[in-house]
ZADO-1210 file (C-alpha; in nm, 4 decimals, padded with zeros to 6 digits):
<atoms>
<atom x="06.1930" y="10.5865" z="09.4488" code="MET" pos="1"/>
<atom x="06.0954" y="10.5832" z="09.8131" code="ALA" pos="2"/>
<atom x="05.7266" y="10.5011" z="09.7578" code="GLY" pos="3"/>
<atom x="05.4536" y="10.7513" z="09.6765" code="LYS" pos="4"/>
<atom x="05.4537" y="10.9453" z="10.0009" code="LYS" pos="5"/>
<atom x="05.6212" y="11.2899" z="10.0016" code="PRO" pos="6"/>
<atom x="05.9901" y="11.2791" z="10.0856" code="ILE" pos="7"/>
<atom x="06.1051" y="11.4888" z="10.3790" code="ARG" pos="8"/>
<atom x="06.4555" y="11.6219" z="10.3102" code="LEU" pos="9"/>
<atom x="06.6666" y="11.7955" z="10.5732" code="LEU" pos="10"/>
<atom x="06.9618" y="11.9881" z="10.4279" code="LEU" pos="11"/>
<atom x="07.2370" y="12.1227" z="10.6485" code="THR" pos="12"/>
<atom x="07.5451" y="12.3351" z="10.5923" code="GLY" pos="13"/>
<atom x="07.6260" y="12.6910" z="10.4969" code="GLY" pos="14"/>
<atom x="07.8245" y="12.9772" z="10.6401" code="GLY" pos="15"/>
<atom x="07.9464" y="13.0654" z="10.2886" code="THR" pos="16"/>
<atom x="07.7790" y="13.0819" z="09.9493" code="GLY" pos="17"/>
<atom x="08.0105" y="12.8027" z="09.8401" code="GLY" pos="18"/>
<atom x="07.8274" y="12.5647" z="10.0727" code="HIS" pos="19"/>
<atom x="07.4807" y="12.7158" z="10.0465" code="LEU" pos="20"/>
<atom x="07.4331" y="12.7407" z="09.6696" code="PHE" pos="21"/>
<atom x="07.5006" y="12.3706" z="09.5943" code="PRO" pos="22"/>
<atom x="07.2491" y="12.2866" z="09.8672" code="ALA" pos="23"/>
<atom x="06.9916" y="12.5147" z="09.7029" code="ILE" pos="24"/>
<atom x="07.0637" y="12.3556" z="09.3651" code="ALA" pos="25"/>
<atom x="07.0074" y="12.0089" z="09.5112" code="THR" pos="26"/>
<atom x="06.6842" y="12.1180" z="09.6798" code="ALA" pos="27"/>
<atom x="06.5607" y="12.2620" z="09.3488" code="GLN" pos="28"/>
<atom x="06.6368" y="11.9328" z="09.1724" code="GLU" pos="29"/>
<atom x="06.4555" y="11.7344" z="09.4429" code="PHE" pos="30"/>
<atom x="06.1475" y="11.9490" z="09.3856" code="ARG" pos="31"/>
<atom x="06.1787" y="11.9104" z="09.0086" code="ARG" pos="32"/>
<atom x="06.1937" y="11.5311" z="09.0308" code="ILE" pos="33"/>
<atom x="05.9586" y="11.4974" z="09.3296" code="ARG" pos="34"/>
<atom x="05.7443" y="11.8145" z="09.3493" code="PRO" pos="35"/>
<atom x="05.5862" y="11.7029" z="09.6766" code="ASP" pos="36"/>
<atom x="05.9222" y="11.6947" z="09.8610" code="THR" pos="37"/>
<atom x="05.9153" y="11.8714" z="10.1985" code="GLU" pos="38"/>
<atom x="06.2453" y="12.0568" z="10.2510" code="ILE" pos="39"/>
<atom x="06.3993" y="12.2129" z="10.5602" code="LEU" pos="40"/>
<atom x="06.7409" y="12.3804" z="10.5799" code="PHE" pos="41"/>
<atom x="06.9294" y="12.3769" z="10.9099" code="VAL" pos="42"/>
<atom x="07.2202" y="12.6169" z="10.9146" code="GLY" pos="43"/>
<atom x="07.3868" y="12.9129" z="11.0770" code="THR" pos="44"/>
<atom x="07.2283" y="13.2352" z="11.1949" code="ARG" pos="45"/>
<atom x="07.4143" y="13.4283" z="10.9283" code="ARG" pos="46"/>
<atom x="07.1700" y="13.6844" z="10.7880" code="LYS" pos="47"/>
<atom x="07.2903" y="13.6300" z="10.4326" code="MET" pos="48"/>
<atom x="07.2088" y="13.2573" z="10.4554" code="ASP" pos="49"/>
<atom x="06.8548" y="13.3087" z="10.5836" code="THR" pos="50"/>
<atom x="06.7876" y="13.5906" z="10.3358" code="ALA" pos="51"/>
<atom x="06.9110" y="13.3773" z="10.0443" code="THR" pos="52"/>
<atom x="06.6978" y="13.0796" z="10.1473" code="LEU" pos="53"/>
<atom x="06.3915" y="13.3017" z="10.1794" code="THR" pos="54"/>
<atom x="06.4629" y="13.4424" z="09.8336" code="GLN" pos="55"/>
<atom x="06.4549" y="13.0887" z="09.6909" code="TYR" pos="56"/>
<atom x="06.1414" y="12.9979" z="09.8876" code="GLY" pos="57"/>
<atom x="06.2883" y="12.7492" z="10.1355" code="PHE" pos="58"/>
<atom x="06.2157" y="12.7182" z="10.5074" code="ASN" pos="59"/>
<atom x="06.5094" y="12.7200" z="10.7465" code="SER" pos="60"/>
<atom x="06.6049" y="12.6824" z="11.1102" code="GLU" pos="61"/>
<atom x="06.9348" y="12.7468" z="11.2814" code="SER" pos="62"/>
<atom x="07.1399" y="12.6037" z="11.5651" code="ILE" pos="63"/>
<atom x="07.4175" y="12.7570" z="11.7715" code="VAL" pos="64"/>
<atom x="07.7437" y="12.6340" z="11.6223" code="SER" pos="65"/>
<atom x="08.0998" y="12.7606" z="11.5739" code="TYR" pos="66"/>
<atom x="08.3940" y="12.6538" z="11.3609" code="GLY" pos="67"/>
<atom x="08.6935" y="12.4876" z="11.5240" code="VAL" pos="68"/>
<atom x="08.9638" y="12.4716" z="11.2570" code="LYS" pos="69"/>
<atom x="09.2241" y="12.7480" z="11.2646" code="GLY" pos="70"/>
<atom x="09.0685" y="12.9228" z="11.5638" code="LYS" pos="71"/>
<atom x="09.2447" y="13.0923" z="11.8531" code="LYS" pos="72"/>
<atom x="09.2434" y="12.9028" z="12.1867" code="PRO" pos="73"/>
<atom x="08.9549" y="13.1030" z="12.3354" code="ALA" pos="74"/>
<atom x="08.7454" y="13.0585" z="12.0205" code="GLN" pos="75"/>
<atom x="08.8273" y="12.6887" z="12.0098" code="LEU" pos="76"/>
<atom x="08.7191" y="12.6395" z="12.3724" code="ILE" pos="77"/>
<atom x="08.3926" y="12.8199" z="12.2999" code="LYS" pos="78"/>
<atom x="08.3287" y="12.6104" z="11.9884" code="ALA" pos="79"/>
<atom x="08.3953" y="12.2784" z="12.1625" code="VAL" pos="80"/>
<atom x="08.1943" y="12.3773" z="12.4706" code="ALA" pos="81"/>
<atom x="07.8972" y="12.4603" z="12.2470" code="THR" pos="82"/>
<atom x="07.8903" y="12.1219" z="12.0686" code="LEU" pos="83"/>
<atom x="07.6572" y="11.9489" z="12.3230" code="PRO" pos="84"/>
<atom x="07.4080" y="12.2335" z="12.2838" code="LEU" pos="85"/>
<atom x="07.4394" y="12.2177" z="11.9039" code="SER" pos="86"/>
<atom x="07.3712" y="11.8456" z="11.9145" code="TYR" pos="87"/>
<atom x="07.0649" y="11.8791" z="12.1409" code="VAL" pos="88"/>
<atom x="06.9208" y="12.1576" z="11.9235" code="GLN" pos="89"/>
<atom x="06.9773" y="11.9439" z="11.6127" code="ALA" pos="90"/>
<atom x="06.8021" y="11.6422" z="11.7710" code="VAL" pos="91"/>
<atom x="06.4996" y="11.8572" z="11.8572" code="ARG" pos="92"/>
<atom x="06.4703" y="11.9858" z="11.5010" code="ILE" pos="93"/>
<atom x="06.5113" y="11.6360" z="11.3562" code="ILE" pos="94"/>
<atom x="06.2460" y="11.4836" z="11.5831" code="LYS" pos="95"/>
<atom x="06.0064" y="11.7646" z="11.4990" code="LYS" pos="96"/>
<atom x="06.0621" y="11.7509" z="11.1205" code="PHE" pos="97"/>
<atom x="06.1014" y="11.3693" z="11.0942" code="CYS" pos="98"/>
<atom x="06.3171" y="11.3653" z="10.7772" code="PRO" pos="99"/>
<atom x="06.3507" y="11.0628" z="10.5489" code="ASP" pos="100"/>
<atom x="06.7057" y="11.1684" z="10.4602" code="ILE" pos="101"/>
<atom x="06.9643" y="11.4189" z="10.5840" code="ILE" pos="102"/>
<atom x="07.2061" y="11.5725" z="10.3344" code="LEU" pos="103"/>
<atom x="07.5071" y="11.7649" z="10.4682" code="GLY" pos="104"/>
<atom x="07.6904" y="11.9988" z="10.2315" code="VAL" pos="105"/>
<atom x="07.9872" y="12.0983" z="10.4474" code="GLY" pos="106"/>
<atom x="08.0692" y="12.3706" z="10.6951" code="GLY" pos="107"/>
<atom x="08.0931" y="12.3407" z="11.0716" code="TYR" pos="108"/>
<atom x="07.7160" y="12.3361" z="11.1272" code="VAL" pos="109"/>
<atom x="07.6985" y="12.0103" z="10.9290" code="THR" pos="110"/>
<atom x="07.8803" y="11.8141" z="11.2015" code="GLY" pos="111"/>
<atom x="07.6307" y="11.8230" z="11.4893" code="PRO" pos="112"/>
<atom x="07.3259" y="11.7985" z="11.2594" code="VAL" pos="113"/>
<atom x="07.4437" y="11.4939" z="11.0639" code="VAL" pos="114"/>
<atom x="07.5748" y="11.3280" z="11.3816" code="ALA" pos="115"/>
<atom x="07.2377" y="11.3889" z="11.5504" code="ALA" pos="116"/>
<atom x="07.0588" y="11.2441" z="11.2482" code="GLY" pos="117"/>
<atom x="07.2738" y="10.9338" z="11.2538" code="LYS" pos="118"/>
<atom x="07.2006" y="10.8804" z="11.6245" code="SER" pos="119"/>
<atom x="06.8286" y="10.9123" z="11.5464" code="CYS" pos="120"/>
<atom x="06.8559" y="10.6388" z="11.2813" code="GLY" pos="121"/>
<atom x="06.8037" y="10.8687" z="10.9818" code="ILE" pos="122"/>
<atom x="06.9841" y="10.7835" z="10.6522" code="PRO" pos="123"/>
<atom x="07.2659" y="11.0345" z="10.5976" code="THR" pos="124"/>
<atom x="07.4552" y="11.1589" z="10.2928" code="VAL" pos="125"/>
<atom x="07.7234" y="11.4272" z="10.2679" code="ILE" pos="126"/>
<atom x="07.8480" y="11.6250" z="09.9694" code="HIS" pos="127"/>
<atom x="08.2043" y="11.7573" z="09.9459" code="GLU" pos="128"/>
<atom x="08.2621" y="12.0506" z="09.7104" code="GLN" pos="129"/>
<atom x="08.6394" y="12.0824" z="09.7396" code="ASN" pos="130"/>
<atom x="08.9292" y="11.8685" z="09.6250" code="SER" pos="131"/>
<atom x="09.0497" y="11.8497" z="09.9878" code="ILE" pos="132"/>
<atom x="08.7585" y="11.7800" z="10.2261" code="PRO" pos="133"/>
<atom x="08.6875" y="12.0096" z="10.5172" code="GLY" pos="134"/>
<atom x="08.7234" y="11.8952" z="10.8780" code="LEU" pos="135"/>
<atom x="08.3498" y="11.8353" z="10.9323" code="ALA" pos="136"/>
<atom x="08.3111" y="11.6143" z="10.6253" code="ASN" pos="137"/>
<atom x="08.6300" y="11.4202" z="10.6985" code="ARG" pos="138"/>
<atom x="08.4943" y="11.3248" z="11.0415" code="LYS" pos="139"/>
<atom x="08.1418" y="11.2604" z="10.9157" code="LEU" pos="140"/>
<atom x="08.2704" y="11.0421" z="10.6326" code="GLY" pos="141"/>
<atom x="08.3281" y="10.7655" z="10.8880" code="LYS" pos="142"/>
<atom x="07.9629" y="10.7474" z="10.9966" code="ILE" pos="143"/>
<atom x="07.7441" y="10.8529" z="10.7029" code="VAL" pos="144"/>
<atom x="07.5877" y="10.6156" z="10.4528" code="ASP" pos="145"/>
<atom x="07.7076" y="10.7787" z="10.1284" code="ARG" pos="146"/>
<atom x="07.9566" y="11.0503" z="10.0230" code="ILE" pos="147"/>
<atom x="07.9083" y="11.2569" z="09.7063" code="CYS" pos="148"/>
<atom x="08.2245" y="11.4119" z="09.5596" code="LEU" pos="149"/>
<atom x="08.2756" y="11.7073" z="09.3249" code="SER" pos="150"/>
<atom x="08.6337" y="11.6705" z="09.2036" code="LEU" pos="151"/>
<atom x="08.8576" y="11.3752" z="09.1177" code="PRO" pos="152"/>
<atom x="09.1162" y="11.2994" z="09.3855" code="GLY" pos="153"/>
<atom x="08.9085" y="11.3697" z="09.6951" code="SER" pos="154"/>
<atom x="08.7968" y="11.0058" z="09.7148" code="GLU" pos="155"/>
<atom x="09.1269" y="10.9133" z="09.8804" code="LYS" pos="156"/>
<atom x="09.0115" y="11.0847" z="10.2005" code="TYR" pos="157"/>
<atom x="08.7113" y="10.8529" z="10.2420" code="PHE" pos="158"/>
<atom x="08.6169" y="10.4851" z="10.2441" code="SER" pos="159"/>
<atom x="08.5969" y="10.3804" z="09.8792" code="SER" pos="160"/>
<atom x="08.2771" y="10.1822" z="09.9256" code="GLY" pos="161"/>
<atom x="08.0822" y="10.4932" z="10.0226" code="LYS" pos="162"/>
<atom x="08.1881" y="10.7457" z="09.7588" code="THR" pos="163"/>
<atom x="08.0171" y="10.8466" z="09.4354" code="VAL" pos="164"/>
<atom x="08.1487" y="11.1101" z="09.1962" code="HIS" pos="165"/>
<atom x="07.8638" y="11.3529" z="09.1235" code="THR" pos="166"/>
<atom x="08.0177" y="11.6949" z="09.0576" code="GLY" pos="167"/>
<atom x="07.9022" y="12.0162" z="09.2252" code="ASN" pos="168"/>
<atom x="07.5323" y="12.1117" z="09.1811" code="PRO" pos="169"/>
<atom x="07.4446" y="12.4253" z="08.9821" code="ILE" pos="170"/>
<atom x="07.1418" y="12.6445" z="09.0540" code="ARG" pos="171"/>
<atom x="06.8526" y="12.6303" z="08.8063" code="GLU" pos="172"/>
<atom x="06.8764" y="12.9943" z="08.6965" code="ASN" pos="173"/>
<atom x="07.2405" y="12.9441" z="08.5942" code="ILE" pos="174"/>
<atom x="07.1742" y="12.6146" z="08.4153" code="LEU" pos="175"/>
<atom x="06.8927" y="12.7909" z="08.2306" code="ASP" pos="176"/>
<atom x="07.1584" y="12.9963" z="08.0483" code="LEU" pos="177"/>
<atom x="07.2711" y="12.6868" z="07.8598" code="LEU" pos="178"/>
<atom x="07.1445" y="12.6948" z="07.5059" code="GLY" pos="179"/>
<atom x="07.0220" y="13.0517" z="07.5357" code="LYS" pos="180"/>
<atom x="07.1459" y="13.3219" z="07.3019" code="ASN" pos="181"/>
<atom x="07.1116" y="13.6056" z="07.5511" code="ASN" pos="182"/>
<atom x="07.2572" y="13.9293" z="07.4175" code="THR" pos="183"/>
<atom x="07.0648" y="14.1652" z="07.6439" code="GLU" pos="184"/>
<atom x="07.2971" y="14.4103" z="07.8197" code="GLY" pos="185"/>
<atom x="07.6112" y="14.2691" z="07.6581" code="ILE" pos="186"/>
<atom x="07.8754" y="14.5313" z="07.5793" code="SER" pos="187"/>
<atom x="08.0367" y="14.5751" z="07.2380" code="GLU" pos="188"/>
<atom x="08.3684" y="14.5521" z="07.4214" code="LYS" pos="189"/>
<atom x="08.4900" y="14.2217" z="07.5701" code="PRO" pos="190"/>
<atom x="08.3690" y="14.1899" z="07.9300" code="THR" pos="191"/>
<atom x="08.5824" y="14.1055" z="08.2311" code="LEU" pos="192"/>
<atom x="08.3997" y="13.9786" z="08.5387" code="LEU" pos="193"/>
<atom x="08.5783" y="14.0103" z="08.8737" code="VAL" pos="194"/>
<atom x="08.4413" y="13.8182" z="09.1719" code="LEU" pos="195"/>
<atom x="08.6128" y="13.9741" z="09.4706" code="GLY" pos="196"/>
<atom x="08.3299" y="13.9366" z="09.7160" code="GLY" pos="197"/>
<atom x="08.4312" y="13.6164" z="09.8895" code="SER" pos="198"/>
<atom x="08.6240" y="13.5771" z="10.2134" code="GLN" pos="199"/>
<atom x="08.9778" y="13.7069" z="10.1934" code="GLY" pos="200"/>
<atom x="08.9363" y="13.8620" z="09.8483" code="ALA" pos="201"/>
<atom x="09.0511" y="14.2144" z="09.9343" code="GLN" pos="202"/>
<atom x="09.3795" y="14.1464" z="09.7554" code="MET" pos="203"/>
<atom x="09.1913" y="14.0430" z="09.4396" code="VAL" pos="204"/>
<atom x="09.0058" y="14.3753" z="09.4500" code="ASN" pos="205"/>
<atom x="09.3322" y="14.5623" z="09.5002" code="LYS" pos="206"/>
<atom x="09.5175" y="14.3856" z="09.2178" code="LEU" pos="207"/>
<atom x="09.2384" y="14.4371" z="08.9648" code="VAL" pos="208"/>
<atom x="09.1858" y="14.7995" z="09.0663" code="MET" pos="209"/>
<atom x="09.5577" y="14.8746" z="09.0336" code="GLU" pos="210"/>
<atom x="09.5757" y="14.6894" z="08.7005" code="ALA" pos="211"/>
<atom x="09.3060" y="14.9143" z="08.5556" code="PHE" pos="212"/>
<atom x="09.4735" y="15.2263" z="08.6976" code="LEU" pos="213"/>
<atom x="09.8174" y="15.1560" z="08.5480" code="LEU" pos="214"/>
<atom x="09.9364" y="15.4506" z="08.3383" code="GLU" pos="215"/>
<atom x="10.0906" y="15.2332" z="08.0664" code="ASP" pos="216"/>
<atom x="09.7765" y="15.0232" z="08.0279" code="GLN" pos="217"/>
<atom x="09.4498" y="15.1153" z="07.8603" code="GLU" pos="218"/>
<atom x="09.2362" y="14.8300" z="07.9881" code="LEU" pos="219"/>
<atom x="08.9559" y="15.0620" z="08.0935" code="SER" pos="220"/>
<atom x="08.9103" y="15.1941" z="07.7402" code="SER" pos="221"/>
<atom x="08.9205" y="14.8495" z="07.5815" code="LYS" pos="222"/>
<atom x="08.7304" y="14.6340" z="07.8301" code="ILE" pos="223"/>
<atom x="08.3884" y="14.6463" z="07.9930" code="HIS" pos="224"/>
<atom x="08.4460" y="14.5771" z="08.3643" code="LEU" pos="225"/>
<atom x="08.1995" y="14.4137" z="08.6043" code="ILE" pos="226"/>
<atom x="08.3431" y="14.4041" z="08.9561" code="HIS" pos="227"/>
<atom x="08.1860" y="14.2347" z="09.2596" code="GLN" pos="228"/>
<atom x="08.3771" y="14.3688" z="09.5560" code="THR" pos="229"/>
<atom x="08.2140" y="14.2441" z="09.8752" code="GLY" pos="230"/>
<atom x="08.0833" y="14.4882" z="10.1365" code="MET" pos="231"/>
<atom x="08.4162" y="14.6072" z="10.2806" code="GLU" pos="232"/>
<atom x="08.5760" y="14.7270" z="09.9582" code="ASP" pos="233"/>
<atom x="08.2760" y="14.8524" z="09.7600" code="ALA" pos="234"/>
<atom x="08.3040" y="15.2235" z="09.8397" code="ALA" pos="235"/>
<atom x="08.6823" y="15.2278" z="09.7988" code="LYS" pos="236"/>
<atom x="08.6777" y="15.0539" z="09.4591" code="VAL" pos="237"/>
<atom x="08.3903" y="15.2666" z="09.3314" code="LEU" pos="238"/>
<atom x="08.5656" y="15.5873" z="09.4351" code="GLU" pos="239"/>
<atom x="08.8963" y="15.4844" z="09.2731" code="ALA" pos="240"/>
<atom x="08.7307" y="15.4027" z="08.9409" code="TYR" pos="241"/>
<atom x="08.5248" y="15.7238" z="08.9454" code="ALA" pos="242"/>
<atom x="08.8326" y="15.9351" z="09.0203" code="ARG" pos="243"/>
<atom x="09.0125" y="15.7775" z="08.7235" code="ALA" pos="244"/>
<atom x="08.7133" y="15.8155" z="08.4938" code="GLY" pos="245"/>
<atom x="08.6710" y="15.4396" z="08.4586" code="ILE" pos="246"/>
<atom x="08.3187" y="15.3249" z="08.3783" code="LYS" pos="247"/>
<atom x="08.2479" y="14.9956" z="08.5513" code="ALA" pos="248"/>
<atom x="07.9569" y="14.7999" z="08.6991" code="GLU" pos="249"/>
<atom x="08.0513" y="14.7779" z="09.0665" code="VAL" pos="250"/>
<atom x="07.8404" y="14.6119" z="09.3354" code="GLN" pos="251"/>
<atom x="07.9172" y="14.4552" z="09.6755" code="PRO" pos="252"/>
<atom x="07.7230" y="14.1483" z="09.5569" code="PHE" pos="253"/>
<atom x="07.5190" y="14.0737" z="09.2463" code="PHE" pos="254"/>
<atom x="07.1896" y="13.9034" z="09.3327" code="LYS" pos="255"/>
<atom x="07.1239" y="13.7856" z="08.9775" code="GLU" pos="256"/>
<atom x="07.4471" y="13.6068" z="08.8986" code="MET" pos="257"/>
<atom x="07.2969" y="13.4421" z="08.5924" code="ASP" pos="258"/>
<atom x="07.2656" y="13.7825" z="08.4224" code="LYS" pos="259"/>
<atom x="07.6213" y="13.8737" z="08.5211" code="VAL" pos="260"/>
<atom x="07.7654" y="13.5439" z="08.3979" code="TYR" pos="261"/>
<atom x="07.5796" y="13.5876" z="08.0677" code="ALA" pos="262"/>
<atom x="07.7877" y="13.8992" z="07.9941" code="LYS" pos="263"/>
<atom x="08.1303" y="13.7601" z="08.0911" code="ALA" pos="264"/>
<atom x="08.4047" y="13.6708" z="07.8430" code="ASP" pos="265"/>
<atom x="08.6721" y="13.6193" z="08.1104" code="LEU" pos="266"/>
<atom x="08.6705" y="13.5841" z="08.4892" code="LEU" pos="267"/>
<atom x="08.9185" y="13.6901" z="08.7575" code="VAL" pos="268"/>
<atom x="08.8415" y="13.5242" z="09.0882" code="SER" pos="269"/>
<atom x="08.9492" y="13.3182" z="09.3854" code="ARG" pos="270"/>
<atom x="08.9196" y="12.9430" z="09.3309" code="ALA" pos="271"/>
<atom x="08.6158" y="12.8496" z="09.5354" code="GLY" pos="272"/>
<atom x="08.4559" y="12.5229" z="09.4257" code="ALA" pos="273"/>
<atom x="08.1100" y="12.6625" z="09.3589" code="THR" pos="274"/>
<atom x="08.2286" y="12.9522" z="09.1432" code="THR" pos="275"/>
<atom x="08.4477" y="12.7145" z="08.9451" code="LEU" pos="276"/>
<atom x="08.1659" y="12.4676" z="08.8858" code="SER" pos="277"/>
<atom x="07.9347" y="12.7489" z="08.7719" code="GLU" pos="278"/>
<atom x="08.1762" y="12.9020" z="08.5228" code="ILE" pos="279"/>
<atom x="08.2777" y="12.5575" z="08.3975" code="ALA" pos="280"/>
<atom x="07.9237" y="12.4638" z="08.3012" code="VAL" pos="281"/>
<atom x="07.8919" y="12.7992" z="08.1202" code="LEU" pos="282"/>
<atom x="08.2323" y="12.7712" z="07.9520" code="GLY" pos="283"/>
<atom x="08.3804" y="13.0919" z="08.0954" code="ILE" pos="284"/>
<atom x="08.7641" y="13.0865" z="08.1049" code="PRO" pos="285"/>
<atom x="08.9319" y="13.2176" z="08.4173" code="ALA" pos="286"/>
<atom x="09.2364" y="13.3703" z="08.5806" code="ILE" pos="287"/>
<atom x="09.2405" y="13.2185" z="08.9279" code="LEU" pos="288"/>
<atom x="09.4076" y="13.3639" z="09.2383" code="ILE" pos="289"/>
<atom x="09.3603" y="13.1071" z="09.5190" code="PRO" pos="290"/>
<atom x="09.3009" y="13.2358" z="09.8707" code="TYR" pos="291"/>
<atom x="09.6394" y="13.1612" z="10.0326" code="PRO" pos="292"/>
<atom x="09.4933" y="13.0983" z="10.3790" code="TYR" pos="293"/>
<atom x="09.2212" y="12.8526" z="10.2761" code="ALA" pos="294"/>
<atom x="09.2198" y="12.5370" z="10.4873" code="ALA" pos="295"/>
<atom x="09.4739" y="12.2854" z="10.3532" code="ASP" pos="296"/>
<atom x="09.5277" y="12.5220" z="10.0571" code="ASP" pos="297"/>
<atom x="09.2231" y="12.3577" z="09.9001" code="HIS" pos="298"/>
<atom x="09.1604" y="12.6475" z="09.6596" code="GLN" pos="299"/>
<atom x="09.4897" y="12.5806" z="09.4837" code="THR" pos="300"/>
<atom x="09.3936" y="12.2140" z="09.4488" code="LYS" pos="301"/>
<atom x="09.0487" y="12.3136" z="09.3202" code="ASN" pos="302"/>
<atom x="09.2018" y="12.5437" z="09.0600" code="GLY" pos="303"/>
<atom x="09.4614" y="12.2925" z="08.9428" code="GLU" pos="304"/>
<atom x="09.1894" y="12.0621" z="08.8106" code="TYR" pos="305"/>
<atom x="09.0716" y="12.3359" z="08.5712" code="TYR" pos="306"/>
<atom x="09.4245" y="12.4505" z="08.4852" code="VAL" pos="307"/>
<atom x="09.5296" y="12.0971" z="08.3925" code="GLN" pos="308"/>
<atom x="09.2173" y="12.0656" z="08.1809" code="GLY" pos="309"/>
<atom x="09.3072" y="12.3802" z="07.9856" code="GLY" pos="310"/>
<atom x="09.0256" y="12.6070" z="08.1024" code="GLY" pos="311"/>
<atom x="09.2061" y="12.8402" z="08.3416" code="ALA" pos="312"/>
<atom x="09.5326" y="13.0029" z="08.4437" code="LEU" pos="313"/>
<atom x="09.6369" y="13.0141" z="08.8077" code="LEU" pos="314"/>
<atom x="09.8612" y="13.2612" z="08.9907" code="TYR" pos="315"/>
<atom x="09.9595" y="13.2498" z="09.3554" code="GLN" pos="316"/>
<atom x="09.8854" y="13.5816" z="09.5212" code="GLU" pos="317"/>
<atom x="10.2474" y="13.6251" z="09.6378" code="LYS" pos="318"/>
<atom x="10.3732" y="13.5956" z="09.2795" code="ASP" pos="319"/>
<atom x="10.1235" y="13.8354" z="09.1254" code="LEU" pos="320"/>
<atom x="10.1442" y="14.2107" z="09.0667" code="SER" pos="321"/>
<atom x="09.9065" y="14.4558" z="08.9016" code="ALA" pos="322"/>
<atom x="10.1389" y="14.4710" z="08.5985" code="THR" pos="323"/>
<atom x="10.1472" y="14.0927" z="08.5555" code="ILE" pos="324"/>
<atom x="09.7706" y="14.0685" z="08.5978" code="LEU" pos="325"/>
<atom x="09.7035" y="14.3497" z="08.3487" code="ALA" pos="326"/>
<atom x="09.9225" y="14.1811" z="08.0876" code="GLN" pos="327"/>
<atom x="09.7575" y="13.8440" z="08.1461" code="CYS" pos="328"/>
<atom x="09.4094" y="13.9942" z="08.1078" code="ILE" pos="329"/>
<atom x="09.5115" y="14.1693" z="07.7867" code="GLU" pos="330"/>
<atom x="09.6790" y="13.8594" z="07.6413" code="ASP" pos="331"/>
<atom x="09.3662" y="13.6514" z="07.6964" code="LEU" pos="332"/>
<atom x="09.0732" y="13.8825" z="07.6384" code="ILE" pos="333"/>
<atom x="09.2046" y="14.0147" z="07.3075" code="PHE" pos="334"/>
<atom x="09.2797" y="13.6679" z="07.1714" code="THR" pos="335"/>
<atom x="08.9326" y="13.5341" z="07.0856" code="PRO" pos="336"/>
<atom x="09.0560" y="13.1994" z="06.9550" code="GLU" pos="337"/>
<atom x="09.2398" y="13.1330" z="07.2849" code="LEU" pos="338"/>
<atom x="08.9360" y="13.2347" z="07.4915" code="LEU" pos="339"/>
<atom x="08.7177" y="13.0052" z="07.2833" code="MET" pos="340"/>
<atom x="08.9607" y="12.7157" z="07.3271" code="LYS" pos="341"/>
<atom x="08.9712" y="12.7698" z="07.7049" code="MET" pos="342"/>
<atom x="08.5937" y="12.8048" z="07.7226" code="GLY" pos="343"/>
<atom x="08.5482" y="12.4741" z="07.5400" code="THR" pos="344"/>
<atom x="08.7942" y="12.3105" z="07.7799" code="ALA" pos="345"/>
<atom x="08.6028" y="12.4489" z="08.0800" code="MET" pos="346"/>
<atom x="08.2772" y="12.2964" z="07.9554" code="LYS" pos="347"/>
<atom x="08.4419" y="11.9571" z="07.9208" code="LYS" pos="348"/>
<atom x="08.5353" y="11.9783" z="08.2899" code="LEU" pos="349"/>
<atom x="08.1809" y="12.0590" z="08.4043" code="SER" pos="350"/>
<atom x="07.9087" y="11.8422" z="08.5606" code="PHE" pos="351"/>
<atom x="07.5712" y="11.9905" z="08.4586" code="PRO" pos="352"/>
<atom x="07.3839" y="11.6867" z="08.5959" code="ASP" pos="353"/>
<atom x="07.5478" y="11.6970" z="08.9412" code="ALA" pos="354"/>
<atom x="07.2281" y="11.7813" z="09.1307" code="ALA" pos="355"/>
<atom x="07.0404" y="11.4939" z="08.9637" code="ALA" pos="356"/>
<atom x="07.3179" y="11.2520" z="09.0602" code="LYS" pos="357"/>
<atom x="07.3031" y="11.3644" z="09.4243" code="ILE" pos="358"/>
<atom x="06.9238" y="11.3274" z="09.4284" code="VAL" pos="359"/>
<atom x="06.9608" y="10.9750" z="09.2871" code="ASP" pos="360"/>
<atom x="07.2158" y="10.8948" z="09.5581" code="CYS" pos="361"/>
<atom x="06.9796" y="11.0220" z="09.8292" code="CYS" pos="362"/>
<atom x="06.6819" y="10.8252" z="09.6923" code="LEU" pos="363"/>
<atom x="06.8929" y="10.5082" z="09.6750" code="GLU" pos="364"/>
<atom x="07.0043" y="10.5641" z="10.0346" code="THR" pos="365"/>
<atom x="06.6437" y="10.6001" z="10.1523" code="ILE" pos="366"/>
<atom x="06.5633" y="10.2676" z="09.9906" code="ASN" pos="367"/>
</atoms>
């Protein structure tokens, strides 16, 4: 441990829940192990990020920062031109907060903050959720002190002497489900959970909606459906189900994901690293549809780890139709022994102690 004085932890990253939630999980573990830890998040000005951090009781500040990968020329020029300002803003926050350690969890905002911390002589650690690291973490891997990895295979992108395999941290309220026999709100029918609220998931919403509306299928009468749609598709999906007489729990986003996960027998989702790590620890089997435009096709690589381990099936969006999806759902959800086998396989692929391992890595780095 780094002495008896309170540790000052600066966390940076965000822009998506996939980056933010592991950071929250790590912050929660820091406070569990060292209750006197002072924590500050530095991230984007995205309202969802600041609202989520407030909900979990964490202080945050933001800097002006823009992504560079896959951007149009005008956007790229703007992003690069803003980097000096991002760096200066990050230095000011760091000098004011005086952290003992800086932990970056990925996303474009991580770059200037971790680089500023390094220039100020602060110990730095990064965490990579995906099997193929993002641009910011690839660059930062050359200067940081330690690199925490979620999935096997991503170590080849970094210097071997710096990496430690930790897994992807899980929030406390989701880990709390382990060992609980929670039957509250669980339907007598098998429950399908659809997570279509992430970036680029409109096609997931469309495929599931069409699968449940097929005339030769009776999924809606046999299955309890919980469908997270994201803001753009919520009204459209709700209206389509209502018109067809399909009873479903439909929300743009579910704030209490632990309660939603507790009901699920099978998941249909993209293959984001955080979702996968959460369902793995809970033993929920999945049908994965990777986002085809994800950087370096990292969602396919993420999903393959769980497919190879026997916990999930994976379909490329271009090869999938509503009919194929409906049949796949029916084949799995009405075969309890197969679901149980896949659920057991998912648990074997999980890392419930990931947050503790990252905290240990940070404390070792401080020393």
